[in-house]
C-alpha positions as MATLAB code, in Angstrom:
seq = 'MQSTLFPLLAFAPLVLAAILLVGLNWPAKRAMPMVFLVTAAIALLAWEMSFNRVLASTLQGLVLTGAILWIIFGAILLLNTLKHSGAITAIRGGFSSISPDRRVQVIIVAWLFGCFIEGASGFGTPAAVAAPLLVALGFPALGAVMIGMMIQSTPVSFGAVGTPIVVGVAGGLDQASITQTLVANGSDWETFYRLITSEVAIMHALIGVLMPLFMVMMLTRFFGRNRSWKEGLAMAPFALFAGLAFVIPYAAAGVFLGPEFPSMIGALVGLLIVVPAAKAGFLLPKTQWDFAKASEWPVEWMGKIEIKLDTLTGKAPMSMKLAWFPYVLLAALLVLSRVNADVKAFFTQNLVLGWSNILGETGVSGSIQFLYLPGGIMVLVALTTFFLHRMKFSEFQAALGESSKTLLGAGFVLLFTIPMVRILINSGVNMADLPSMPRAMAELVAGSVGDVYPFFAATVGGLGAFIAGSNTVSNLMMSQFQFDTAQLIGVSGALLVAAQAVGAAAGNMIAIHNIVAASATVGLLGREGQMLRMTIIPTIYYLIMAGILAMIAIHVVGVTDPIMG';
ca = [
      -5.601  -21.481  -21.574;
      -8.160  -18.678  -21.610;
      -8.664  -18.780  -17.823;
      -4.962  -18.035  -17.277;
      -4.612  -15.566  -20.148;
      -6.954  -12.933  -18.737;
      -5.381  -12.779  -15.239;
      -1.970  -12.480  -16.884;
      -3.301   -9.626  -19.035;
      -4.649   -7.988  -15.856;
      -1.147   -8.134  -14.364;
       0.384   -6.669  -17.543;
       0.153   -2.955  -16.527;
       1.926   -3.609  -13.209;
       4.566   -5.791  -14.861;
       5.100   -3.179  -17.569;
       5.531   -0.477  -14.919;
       8.159   -2.624  -13.179;
      10.043   -3.292  -16.427;
      10.063    0.336  -17.539;
      10.840    1.923  -14.165;
      13.231   -0.639  -12.693;
      14.496   -2.716  -15.611;
      14.928    0.020  -18.218;
      15.352    2.857  -15.678;
      12.778    5.053  -17.415;
      11.656    8.132  -15.454;
       8.100    7.826  -14.124;
       6.939   10.803  -16.218;
       7.798    8.778  -19.320;
       6.781    5.318  -18.106;
       3.356    5.982  -16.572;
       1.707    7.491  -19.690;
       2.742    4.294  -21.510;
       1.314    2.129  -18.708;
      -1.942    4.118  -18.787;
      -2.340    3.577  -22.550;
      -1.682   -0.170  -22.236;
      -4.226   -0.402  -19.393;
      -6.857    1.418  -21.450;
      -6.154   -0.841  -24.453;
      -6.540   -4.015  -22.356;
      -9.772   -2.633  -20.862;
     -11.232   -1.833  -24.289;
     -10.029   -4.855  -26.258;
      -9.773   -7.756  -23.803;
     -12.293   -6.767  -21.105;
     -14.586   -5.103  -23.677;
     -15.316   -2.150  -21.403;
     -17.286    0.575  -23.144;
     -15.280    3.586  -24.277;
     -17.628    5.732  -22.182;
     -16.760    3.811  -18.987;
     -13.012    3.975  -19.669;
     -13.320    7.733  -20.226;
     -15.480    8.152  -17.093;
     -12.927    6.167  -15.063;
     -10.161    8.394  -16.410;
     -12.081   11.512  -15.382;
     -12.738    9.983  -11.960;
      -8.988    9.401  -11.651;
      -8.297   13.021  -12.542;
     -10.687   14.190   -9.791;
      -8.852   11.960   -7.300;
      -5.555   13.337   -8.635;
      -6.821   16.844   -7.919;
      -7.518   15.828   -4.305;
      -4.068   14.336   -3.747;
      -2.316   17.288   -5.437;
      -4.187   19.642   -3.119;
      -2.804   17.708   -0.123;
       0.730   17.683   -1.584;
       0.553   21.414   -2.257;
      -0.604   22.210    1.278;
       2.053   20.001    2.868;
       4.947   21.372    0.816;
       3.708   24.974    1.103;
       3.653   24.759    4.908;
       7.163   23.262    5.021;
       8.540   25.870    2.612;
       6.791   28.683    4.503;
       8.437   27.550    7.740;
      11.768   27.285    5.945;
      11.597   30.853    4.653;
      10.261   32.237    7.945;
      13.266   30.800    9.808;
      11.196   28.334   11.874;
      12.884   25.193   10.507;
      16.307   26.636   11.311;
      15.188   27.403   14.873;
      13.877   23.857   15.273;
      17.107   22.434   13.860;
      19.223   24.570   16.152;
      17.292   23.357   19.160;
      18.405   19.794   18.492;
      22.134   20.522   18.301;
      22.610   21.013   22.057;
      20.746   17.958   23.388;
      23.610   15.411   23.363;
      27.007   15.052   21.674;
      26.454   11.277   21.314;
      25.726   10.598   17.635;
      23.433    7.692   18.510;
      21.225    9.985   20.598;
      21.188   12.569   17.807;
      19.992    9.919   15.347;
      17.115    8.904   17.627;
      15.940   12.454   18.351;
      16.646   14.219   15.054;
      15.956   11.411   12.593;
      13.487    9.138   14.367;
      11.337   11.621   16.299;
      11.660   14.888   14.368;
      11.824   12.972   11.075;
       8.625   11.080   11.941;
       6.912   14.376   12.714;
       7.971   15.884    9.374;
       6.693   12.730    7.640;
       3.375   13.018    9.450;
       2.997   16.685    8.514;
       4.464   16.706    5.001;
       5.184   13.231    3.621;
       6.281   12.708    0.018;
       9.978   12.205    0.814;
      10.377   15.428    2.825;
      11.679   13.820    6.074;
      14.824   12.564    4.371;
      15.202   15.891    2.540;
      14.925   17.757    5.864;
      16.747   15.340    8.190;
      19.724   14.493    5.928;
      21.064   18.083    5.677;
      20.444   18.577    9.400;
      22.483   15.483   10.252;
      25.288   16.662    7.940;
      25.176   20.051    9.672;
      25.587   18.230   13.000;
      28.729   16.492   11.683;
      27.469   13.251   10.080;
      28.985   11.909    6.844;
      26.653   12.602    3.917;
      26.204    8.916    3.022;
      25.298    8.047    6.603;
      22.871   10.962    6.804;
      21.041    9.806    3.680;
      20.922    6.193    4.932;
      19.337    7.325    8.205;
      17.039    9.687    6.302;
      15.763    6.793    4.203;
      15.104    4.661    7.303;
      12.766    7.359    8.642;
      10.505    6.466    5.736;
       9.076    3.332    7.316;
       6.814    3.383   10.394;
       5.399    6.939    9.998;
       4.839    6.714    6.230;
       1.382    5.094    6.213;
       0.139    8.181    8.049;
       2.440   10.627    6.256;
       1.174   13.918    4.805;
      -1.655   13.833    7.338;
      -2.727   10.321    6.399;
      -2.630   10.602    2.592;
      -1.566    6.948    1.935;
      -4.727    5.838    3.773;
      -7.096    8.777    3.087;
      -6.327    8.806   -0.641;
      -4.361    5.602   -1.313;
      -6.484    2.967    0.423;
      -9.842    4.754    0.165;
      -9.191    5.609   -3.491;
      -7.780    2.178   -4.286;
     -10.827    0.243   -3.080;
     -14.174   -0.128   -4.828;
     -16.122    1.658   -2.115;
     -19.503    1.285   -3.798;
     -19.529   -2.523   -3.973;
     -17.789   -2.959   -0.594;
     -20.353   -0.670    1.055;
     -23.210   -2.764   -0.377;
     -21.773   -5.904    1.211;
     -21.117   -4.120    4.504;
     -24.666   -2.776    4.716;
     -26.013   -6.267    3.992;
     -23.970   -7.505    6.975;
     -25.228   -4.721    9.257;
     -22.105   -2.550    9.049;
     -20.913    0.468    7.041;
     -17.894    1.853    5.176;
     -16.763    4.114    8.025;
     -16.475    1.144   10.415;
     -14.513   -0.881    7.864;
     -12.240    2.059    7.044;
     -11.489    2.705   10.726;
     -10.732   -0.999   11.181;
      -8.128   -0.867    8.393;
      -6.597    2.262    9.953;
      -6.442    0.620   13.385;
      -4.801   -2.534   12.036;
      -2.218   -0.500   10.081;
      -1.356    1.463   13.243;
      -1.059   -1.647   15.428;
       1.095   -3.575   12.912;
       3.405   -0.597   12.441;
       3.675   -0.073   16.207;
       4.682   -3.683   16.838;
       7.315   -3.622   14.080;
       8.421    0.009   14.339;
       9.308   -0.086   18.033;
      12.697   -1.525   16.996;
      13.403    1.000   14.222;
      15.344    3.500   16.427;
      17.623    0.648   17.521;
      17.970   -0.456   13.889;
      18.991    3.097   12.902;
      21.659    3.275   15.599;
      23.055   -0.180   14.839;
      23.190    0.552   11.098;
      25.047    3.786   11.872;
      27.706    2.145   14.062;
      28.071   -0.854   11.731;
      28.548    1.060    8.479;
      29.987    4.392    9.660;
      31.755    3.711   12.951;
      35.508    3.385   13.507;
      35.102   -0.281   14.425;
      32.275   -1.189   12.010;
      30.466   -2.652   15.021;
      26.842   -3.729   15.503;
      27.630   -4.027   19.231;
      28.321   -0.305   19.684;
      24.822    0.371   18.411;
      23.318   -2.380   20.557;
      24.733   -0.610   23.637;
      22.074    2.064   23.026;
      19.274   -0.563   23.201;
      17.623    0.593   26.486;
      17.342    4.214   25.330;
      16.433    3.238   21.747;
      13.614    0.944   22.928;
      12.423    3.674   25.292;
      12.322    6.127   22.358;
      10.578    3.531   20.198;
       7.861    3.009   22.812;
       7.522    6.758   23.420;
       6.575    7.085   19.746;
       4.583    3.929   18.938;
       2.249    3.910   21.973;
       0.656    7.344   21.282;
       0.975    6.586   17.538;
      -1.085    3.386   17.836;
      -3.605    5.050   20.166;
      -4.111    7.897   17.676;
      -4.600    5.401   14.833;
      -7.213    3.420   16.763;
      -9.153    6.308   18.321;
      -8.650    9.358   16.067;
      -8.117    8.116   12.505;
      -5.417    8.167    9.812;
      -4.545   11.871    9.861;
      -2.873   11.965   13.267;
      -0.714    8.964   14.313;
       2.692   10.070   13.003;
       2.391   13.674   14.178;
       0.963   12.839   17.607;
       3.409    9.958   18.149;
       6.355   12.205   17.286;
       5.183   15.190   19.342;
       4.547   13.053   22.432;
       7.827   11.224   21.809;
       9.795   14.479   21.612;
       8.209   15.760   24.824;
       9.241   12.555   26.623;
      12.577   11.639   25.023;
      14.319   15.038   24.779;
      14.194   15.744   28.558;
      15.189   12.120   29.216;
      18.236   12.475   26.940;
      19.279   15.721   28.623;
      19.028   13.951   32.001;
      21.094   10.987   30.749;
      18.200    8.552   31.359;
      19.035    5.006   30.125;
      22.049    6.312   28.184;
      25.270    4.251   28.111;
      28.215    5.649   30.077;
      30.451    5.805   27.001;
      29.626    8.371   24.323;
      30.018    7.425   20.670;
      31.304    9.514   17.780;
      32.620    9.070   14.260;
      36.294    9.002   13.391;
      37.766   12.359   12.346;
      36.338   13.616    9.066;
      39.820   13.508    7.535;
      39.758    9.707    7.957;
      36.416    9.178    6.185;
      36.379    7.363    2.815;
      35.765    9.760   -0.055;
      32.468    8.025   -0.981;
      30.988    9.120    2.355;
      31.375   12.797    1.499;
      28.854   15.082   -0.186;
      29.622   18.131   -2.310;
      27.540   20.551   -0.215;
      28.838   21.939    3.069;
      26.023   22.618    5.526;
      26.344   24.558    8.770;
      23.544   25.202   11.231;
      24.250   28.893   11.593;
      24.366   29.586    7.849;
      21.121   27.918    6.832;
      19.331   31.271    6.886;
      20.202   34.894    7.340;
      17.134   35.628    9.453;
      17.187   36.684   13.108;
      16.821   33.848   15.657;
      13.267   32.724   16.445;
      11.999   31.241   19.718;
      11.260   27.518   19.765;
       7.662   28.151   20.854;
       7.027   30.453   17.902;
       8.785   28.063   15.505;
       6.699   25.072   16.619;
       3.383   26.940   16.893;
       2.260   26.391   13.238;
       2.654   22.620   13.633;
       0.749   22.688   16.927;
      -1.976   24.768   15.239;
      -2.105   22.263   12.363;
      -2.593   19.346   14.763;
      -5.304   21.248   16.682;
      -7.253   22.198   13.547;
      -7.048   18.677   12.167;
      -8.316   17.144   15.392;
     -11.102   19.746   15.664;
     -12.232   19.214   12.058;
     -12.381   15.426   12.546;
     -13.826   15.228   16.082;
     -16.182   18.206   16.484;
     -19.436   17.527   14.574;
     -20.226   21.186   13.824;
     -16.720   22.026   12.610;
     -16.613   18.822   10.549;
     -19.951   19.695    8.931;
     -18.680   23.176    8.004;
     -15.445   21.800    6.493;
     -17.143   18.975    4.570;
     -20.056   21.004    3.184;
     -18.283   24.139    1.979;
     -15.902   24.578   -0.964;
     -16.685   21.120   -2.361;
     -16.512   20.117   -6.018;
     -18.336   16.847   -6.648;
     -19.390   14.702   -9.599;
     -21.813   11.771   -9.333;
     -22.170    9.052  -11.984;
     -19.664   10.686  -14.337;
     -20.813   10.492  -17.993;
     -23.827    8.526  -16.752;
     -21.704    5.610  -15.507;
     -23.206    4.176  -12.300;
     -20.889    4.250   -9.284;
     -18.186    6.297  -11.036;
     -18.082    9.410   -8.862;
     -15.554   11.748   -7.280;
     -15.208   14.921   -5.244;
     -12.643   17.379   -3.885;
     -13.343   18.766   -0.395;
     -10.993   21.735   -0.439;
     -11.495   22.680    3.220;
     -11.812   19.217    4.784;
      -8.857   17.640    2.981;
      -5.613   18.187    4.940;
      -4.343   20.375    2.099;
      -6.889   23.088    2.876;
      -6.049   23.117    6.573;
      -2.304   23.259    5.823;
      -2.825   26.207    3.452;
      -4.755   28.009    6.227;
      -1.888   27.339    8.660;
       0.680   28.537    6.093;
      -1.270   31.807    5.652;
      -1.480   32.185    9.435;
       2.296   31.629    9.661;
       2.869   34.453    7.159;
       1.352   36.913    9.664;
       2.477   35.172   12.854;
       6.167   35.036   11.827;
       5.990   38.514   10.265;
       7.264   37.296    6.936;
       7.961   39.513    3.987;
       5.690   38.994    0.993;
       8.755   38.059   -1.104;
       9.559   35.230    1.339;
       6.045   33.795    1.133;
       6.143   34.244   -2.631;
       9.355   32.178   -2.747;
       7.708   29.432   -0.664;
       4.708   29.496   -3.026;
       6.949   29.235   -6.091;
       8.988   26.325   -4.737;
       5.813   24.476   -3.731;
       4.267   24.959   -7.169;
       7.376   23.512   -8.842;
       7.218   20.444   -6.601;
       3.515   20.103   -7.391;
       4.116   20.178  -11.139;
       6.767   17.462  -10.825;
       4.525   15.131   -8.830;
       1.351   16.054  -10.693;
       2.338   14.955  -14.173;
       2.992   11.366  -13.065;
      -0.230   11.175  -11.024;
      -2.270   12.430  -13.989;
      -1.658    9.024  -15.594;
      -1.178    6.743  -12.578;
      -4.479    7.342  -10.772;
      -6.726    7.178  -13.890;
      -4.978    3.885  -14.724;
      -5.906    2.572  -11.259;
      -9.547    3.651  -11.627;
      -9.823    1.838  -14.988;
      -8.575   -1.331  -13.266;
     -11.092   -0.977  -10.414;
     -14.065   -0.100  -12.652;
     -13.358   -2.878  -15.176;
     -15.886   -5.216  -13.523;
     -18.614   -3.699  -15.720;
     -17.786   -5.094  -19.171;
     -19.202   -6.924  -22.198;
     -16.811   -9.896  -21.897;
     -18.476  -11.168  -18.699;
     -15.149  -11.030  -16.855;
     -14.447  -10.074  -13.245;
     -12.620   -6.780  -12.662;
      -8.899   -6.855  -13.367;
      -7.877   -6.796   -9.664;
     -10.300   -9.681   -9.069;
      -8.808  -11.639  -11.979;
      -5.311  -11.089  -10.556;
      -6.531  -12.177   -7.139;
      -8.059  -15.386   -8.526;
      -4.735  -16.330  -10.102;
      -2.786  -15.626   -6.900;
      -5.341  -17.340   -4.649;
      -5.280  -20.437   -6.842;
      -1.469  -20.515   -6.861;
      -0.587  -19.639   -3.245;
      -3.729  -20.084   -1.147;
      -3.649  -19.903    2.650;
      -0.016  -18.753    2.914;
      -0.645  -15.626    0.822;
      -1.110  -13.324    3.872;
       2.607  -13.781    4.600;
       3.414  -12.192    1.220;
       0.772   -9.420    1.259;
       3.128   -6.824    2.778;
       5.891   -7.749    0.315;
       3.491   -7.094   -2.581;
       2.864   -3.647   -1.096;
       6.603   -3.100   -0.684;
       7.279   -4.014   -4.306;
       4.523   -1.620   -5.379;
       6.194    1.229   -3.474;
       9.631    0.277   -4.831;
       8.261    0.382   -8.386;
       6.077    3.472   -8.005;
       8.265    5.321   -5.496;
       5.222    6.028   -3.349;
       3.251    4.381   -0.557;
       0.109    6.184   -1.737;
       0.450    5.001   -5.331;
       1.209    1.440   -4.207;
      -1.976    1.476   -2.118;
      -3.946    2.882   -5.043;
      -2.662    0.146   -7.355;
      -2.789   -2.847   -5.022;
      -5.508   -2.365   -2.359;
      -8.352   -3.830   -4.405;
      -6.157   -6.748   -5.473;
      -5.334   -7.449   -1.800;
      -9.004   -7.182   -0.814;
     -10.164   -9.514   -3.597;
      -7.458  -12.044   -2.746;
      -8.594  -12.020    0.880;
     -12.181  -12.699   -0.218;
     -11.130  -15.633   -2.368;
      -9.034  -17.349    0.324;
     -11.580  -16.563    3.041;
      -9.601  -14.228    5.298;
     -10.071  -10.659    6.544;
      -9.997   -8.151    3.682;
      -9.292   -5.311    6.092;
      -6.239   -7.114    7.438;
      -4.712   -7.798    4.016;
      -5.308   -4.193    2.952;
      -3.621   -3.140    6.217;
      -0.664   -5.442    5.453;
      -0.510   -3.852    1.986;
      -0.276   -0.383    3.534;
       2.407   -1.455    6.027;
       4.492   -3.136    3.324;
       4.140   -0.144    1.021;
       5.467    2.090    3.802;
       8.514   -0.166    4.218;
       9.059   -0.130    0.447;
       9.724    3.607    0.643;
      13.107    2.809    2.233;
      14.269    1.341   -1.076;
      12.366    3.614   -3.485;
      15.027    4.889   -5.891;
      13.566    8.346   -6.451;
      13.402    8.923   -2.662;
      17.083    7.960   -2.401;
      17.968   10.333   -5.251;
      15.959   13.199   -3.709;
      17.553   12.779   -0.272;
      21.035   12.421   -1.777;
      20.609   15.627   -3.765;
      20.030   17.657   -0.583;
      23.569   16.886    0.615;
      25.300   16.873   -2.766;
      25.706   13.104   -2.860;
      24.619   11.512   -6.143;
      25.737    8.349   -7.908;
      25.714    6.211   -4.722;
      22.177    4.877   -5.154;
      23.289    1.241   -5.486;
      25.399    1.434   -2.334;
      22.507    3.074   -0.461;
      20.085    0.401   -1.674;
      22.341   -2.383   -0.360;
      22.182   -0.801    3.103;
      18.491    0.118    3.286;
      17.401   -3.297    2.001;
      18.366   -4.695    5.440;
      15.695   -2.840    7.488;
      13.237   -3.263    4.593;
      13.559   -7.058    4.714;
      13.107   -6.974    8.513;
       9.948   -4.908    8.131;
       8.370   -7.083    5.409;
       9.127  -10.376    7.161;
       7.718   -9.110   10.458;
       4.587   -7.787    8.722;
       4.103  -11.175    7.051;
       4.484  -13.016   10.360;
       2.021  -10.672   12.096;
      -0.533  -11.145    9.295;
      -0.253  -14.945    9.543;
      -0.582  -14.873   13.354;
      -3.583  -12.513   13.172;
      -5.408  -14.743   10.689;
      -4.415  -18.296   11.630;
      -3.803  -17.947   15.401;
      -5.894  -15.003   16.633;
      -8.625  -15.543   14.041;
      -9.094  -11.870   13.075;
     -12.194  -11.194   10.969;
     -14.000   -8.095    9.690;
     -17.581   -6.938    8.868;
     -17.237   -8.079    5.230;
     -16.956  -11.692    6.406;
     -20.382  -11.522    8.043;
];
């Protein structure tokens, strides 16, 4: 009885979060403080953790929260700066003349540009940027939001310059104990971390290559005159070409450069290849496809906000080169700070706040590298844009104000979520002689499911993202559980953590708060259930494929990692 009771108690915070957020429809800002308090109570009373260690873990979580908020602030500030400078409008306008075929517009605007925005900004911004653009190009609001949500799949694991991996996976794993095991096996944390990143990129590339075709087929099936899958399938040659143009450089960046770059590099290379191909009619079907007249659309397709390309800003037109330059500069600085040893040393050793063994608790440490974290680089690029685009101070001030509001909204929830995760991870040091809570959960799952668990690893990640509304938070909550489960059933921990990250990315397509945020940009609220019924289709595809790939990698290919010796 006792052996089952403790694992069930370990699961209680996650179950409570699901009940409050999904079952009772509580907002996260109300639910997560409750979940944090329950987690702390279980740690103190059942696991008999010392109050000092619970407090130290909470402080460690707040340090990690500071790091992620710095990234969010930089990402949103850069996007808002480009919006107020007129750059986003110039970029949008450049897409309107490529092709009148709606299927081509979906692939270029949503898939490629949307993936780039995800890579640069993350946190739901691609749908918020792409949905109004698609409406401005003549798409029904409901269709624009559906497509906007489907962007939030393949690029998400490397969104906001890799935050779901840099913060989510790295912050969700017990680095201290894993590093000890790695060193004993002649390896190190950096090697293990790069292996996870590589496996995430490869899994996403294999699954995501079909996402442009999925987008087109969903569009023609749900929003075409004939409600036809076949009209979307006719775009298969071009859609697969666009998929490959993105995933090949995306996977290469993940394997050779690290988690900050895949989505941005994949999208930039994809745009450079696919846009000229579309203009030349390469692999395009002879028949162009369009919606029925707007007067024939069902009322539930329509939003309350009218959006036109030429009225998005009152600023003078900007050249495409000037509009894109800040993003190119961002990519260059990121690569330089990760690849050049001298630049990396400067960024990692200056403007750093660090705490070791917080409150005297061994292994409970944290730091914020203000320059090296992507947030610092994005703030530098935003400041450069202010001068480069000759912005007025009032315009930059508006961008700063909007970014701060977004930060406050996201920050309050994270103030409770990440400390809760750190209590779970640090609960292995206790007076009750119990394993850590993630380990206890893993023992229960391993004993119940065993060798077939890898098939479900991605689905666990997807459910975490659905509940939390975030790939990063899902990774923070579930990475250690996935790793411990892998250890208990004798398979690669890196691979199951990678499957977790891939599944959590797919779960963003059905995250309610992402749907609400995207819907709000086009004045379309109250259709969340209808949207969920559509986006669940590509989500199921993604999770099943990730499960199959994990099973093949483990039981056919025999993938291992340094932890396994």
